[in-house]
C-alpha positions in Angstrom: 137.8 -39.9 128.6 140.1 -38.0 125.8 142.5 -35.6 127.2 141.1 -31.9 126.0 142.8 -30.0 123.7 145.6 -27.9 125.0 144.6 -23.8 124.1 144.9 -22.8 120.4 146.6 -19.2 120.5 144.7 -18.4 117.0 144.4 -14.7 117.5 148.2 -14.6 118.4 149.1 -16.0 114.8 146.6 -13.3 113.7 147.9 -10.3 115.1 151.5 -11.5 113.8 150.2 -11.8 110.0 148.3 -8.1 110.4 151.3 -6.6 112.0 153.8 -8.2 109.0 151.1 -7.4 106.8 151.2 -3.7 108.6 154.9 -3.7 108.2 155.3 -4.9 104.5 152.6 -2.8 103.2 153.0 0.4 105.7 150.3 2.8 105.3 148.1 1.2 102.7 147.8 -2.0 104.7 146.6 0.4 108.2 144.0 2.3 105.8 142.9 -1.0 104.4 142.6 -2.2 108.0 140.9 0.6 109.5 138.2 1.0 106.6 137.6 -3.0 106.9 137.2 -2.7 110.3 135.2 0.8 110.6 132.6 -0.6 107.7 132.2 -4.1 109.7 131.8 -1.9 113.5 129.3 0.4 111.4 127.3 -2.7 109.9 127.0 -4.2 113.2 125.8 -0.9 115.1 123.3 -0.3 112.7 121.9 -3.9 113.4 121.9 -3.2 117.1 125.4 -3.7 118.6 126.7 -1.0 121.1 128.7 -3.0 123.7 131.9 -4.7 121.6 134.5 -7.2 123.3 137.1 -4.6 121.9 139.1 -2.6 124.6 137.2 0.2 123.5 134.0 -1.4 124.6 131.2 1.4 123.5 131.2 1.1 119.4 130.9 4.6 119.2 134.5 5.2 120.7 135.7 1.9 118.3 134.4 3.7 115.4 136.2 6.9 116.2 139.0 5.0 116.9 139.1 3.1 113.6 138.2 6.6 111.6 141.3 8.0 113.1 143.5 5.1 111.8 141.7 5.3 108.4 143.1 9.3 108.7 146.4 8.2 109.7 146.7 5.7 107.2 145.5 7.9 104.2 147.5 10.8 105.6 150.6 8.1 105.3 149.9 6.9 102.0 149.6 10.5 100.8 153.3 11.4 102.2 154.6 8.1 100.2 152.8 9.6 97.1 154.3 13.2 97.6 157.6 11.8 98.2 157.4 9.9 95.0 156.5 12.5 93.3 159.3 14.8 94.3 
């Protein structure tokens, strides 16, 4: 019998990559990932998903959280643009 493969913590690599992109791109990355996540969850909710594997569980809470992140990202982008213009 072949030995079972050890656990591959791929998610941790994905999380680190997202964190690095957020660090490099700042609020633009937050806005982009929030909009991407929101559109994905909205599409899934329209297809009948009401419970998520996300910590928040209820997709309405997840959508609210992602919308708040998008607003914060948009405010951050606006803040940076305002800083460049002044």
